[in-house]
N, C-alpha and C positions, 0 to 999 in steps of 0.2 A: 526456552525449553530445549533439553538435550535428549538424545536417544536413551541415555541412561535413566533420566528422570521419567521418561515415558514408559520404559520397560518396568520400572519399579511400580509406577502407578497402575499399570495393567495387572501386574502380579497381585496387587492388593485389592483388585476389583472383582466383580462377579463374572467377568468374561475373560479370564486369563486363557481359556481354551481357544480364544480367537486372536491371540497375540500375533500369530503369523499374518492373519488377514489385516489387522490394524497396522502392522509394520509395513505391509504392502501399500498402504495409503500415504505414507510419509512423503512430504514435499519439503524442499529447502525453503527457508524463510529468513528474513532479516528484520529483527525487531527494532523499532524506532523508540529510543529511550531518552527522555528528557534529562538534560544535565545543566550545570550552572556555569559552563564555560563561556568565555567572551566570544561573541560572534564576529568573526573576521571575514574578509573577502574569500569567497569560495567555501566557507564553512557549511556543513550540513545544518539545515534549519527548517522549521515549519514557519510559514508566514514571513513577514518582513519585506524587504526590498530585494528583488532578484539581482544577482550578479551576472552580467551579460557581456559579450564582446561589443566593441564600439560600433560595429556595423549591424548589430542585431536589431530588428524591428519587432517590438513587442506586438503580439498578435491581437487583432481586433475582430469583433463580431458585429452584427447589425446594430447593436445597442450601445457599443462602446468597447473598451479594452477588456481582454481576458483578465481574470484575477489570478495573480501569482499566489500559489499556496505552499510550495515547498521546493527545496533543492537538496540533493544528496551527493556529497563528494564520495565517490566510490572507493577512494583510498581509506576512508574512515571505517569500512567494514572490518569487523574485529578479526576475521580469519580469511585466508584466500578463498575465493568464491568463483566457481566456474560458470555460473549462470549470468554474470554481468561482466562488463569490462573491468579490468583491475584498477583503472584510474579514469578520471574525467568527472564531469558534473552532469547529473540529470536534473533538469529544471521543469517543474510542473505548473501548468496554467489551466484554469477552467473558465468556461463562458458564463460566469456568474454575473447577474445584473440585479439592480435594486428592485425592479418591478417584477422579477421572476418570469421574464419572457422566454428565457432559455431553459430548456428541460434537460436534466442530467442523463436522460436516455437518448438525446439527440445525437446524430452523427456529428463528430467534431466538437462535442462539448468539452472534451479534455484534449490538451496538446502537451506533448512531452518533447523536450529538446535535449540533445546530448552535446555537450561542449567538451572536446577531448583535451583541450589545452587550458588549464585553469589560470596560467600566467597572463592571459589576455583578457581576463574578466575584471570588470569594475561595477560598482553599484549603479543601477539604472537611475538616470537623472530625470526621467519622466515624472512630473508632479503627481500623476495618478497613483503612483506606487509609494508616495511618501507617507511617513507617520503610520506605517502598518505595524501592529504588534508582531513579535516573533519569539520563537522558542529554540534555543540551541539543543542539539540532539546528538546522541551516539547511535551507531549502527552495529547491532550485535547479531552475529550469525546464529541461526536457530533452526528449528524444524517446525512443521505444522501438520496437523491432521484435521479432517472434516469434523464439524460439530453439528451439522444438520443432515437429516436423512436425505434431502435433495442432492447432497454432494456425494453420497455413497454409491458405489457401483457394486452389484452382486452382493448386497447387504445381507449377512446372516444373523444380524442382531435383532432381538425383539424390542418392543417399545420401551420397556423399563431399562434395558441395557443402553438404548439410544439416549434416554434421559440421563443415565449415569455418565455416559461418554460426553454428552453435551455440557453438563453442569459440574458434576463431582470431579471428574478427571481433569477437565479444563481449568477448573478453579484450583485444584491441587497443583497443576503445572504452571499456574500464574500466566495464562495466555495473555499476551499484549493485545491492545485494541488498535494499534497502529503499526503497520509493517509492510515491507516489500515482499513480493512473491507469495508463496504459500497458497492457502485457500481463501476465497472471499468470506468476509464476516458480515452478517446482516441480521436484522431483527424482525422485520415485518414482511419480508418476501416469502413466498411459498413455492419457489422454483430456484433452480440453479441459475444464477445471474450471468455465468460465463456464456458467451454467445454460442459456442459449440465446443466439441472435444479438441478442436484445433487451436483453441484459445486458452490462455492461462492468466491468472491474476498477476498484475504488475504492482498494484498499490492498494492498500486498504487504510482508510482514515476514519476515525471516529469524529463525532461532533465535539468541538472544543470551545467552550464559552470564551476563554481567554483570547482566542483568535477570531471570535465572531463566526465560527463555523457551526452551521446547523444544517445537516443533511437530512432531508426527509423527516422533519419534526424530531430531530435529535438522534438520528440513526447513523448509518455509515455510508461513506462514498467509496466506490470500488472502481478501479481502472483495470482494463484487460488488454492484453496484447497477443497477437498470434505467436505461437510457439516458434515457428520458423523465423519470424521477424526478430524475436528476442535473441535467437542464436546468432543472427546477423548484426546485432546491435542497431537495428533499424526501428526507431521509435516514432516513425512518421504517421502511423495510423493506430489510434487508440479508441477503444469503446468504453462505455461507462454505464453505471447504474447506481442507484441509492435506495436504501431501505433498511 
């Protein structure tokens, strides 16, 4: 989604008079787009085996190892982007377990690691991470706007306009279901899942059968980070939700 695309969609809608308000809601986003490229060491990907430094200890919880779900090589972002480091690898793990003992709202459910030197990375040799399906991805700079009333501040739109914004406009703009930053995307929640106004979305992922991902009966996994921590490239404390 580009600002040009959004502007055109607004002008063709029933609430063009609110264009200034909708423009005020825009947040930067990075779309995660599947490609057919060969997956190499430090490639951006969903699933698979994590690429880690030799001295890195894969995180564990009470019931076993955290599950690796994604890594993002920040050099792959399609255009310069001020909200993240220009290079390095973000590696994402969640406390998933077969018995469902860990809950996605638990503190520490998600862990994010930042490796600033990709030359020291190699595939993890821990047998737990072997034979995991993976998807090669591109990272495309984009923008995002809220699609649910819970995410809107000082909302001047009526119910029919909200429905149009949520469905017609977003469909026209081909909103991606997997992305970094932006606003959280959810199906079944009736509240803003961000912890408070000092937090922002870091990652939104849809359920993907190919990767055996099923968040909250087929919905979305959302990770959040404090805005100040994001500015400092500090990914040590992450909160999460699903729905």
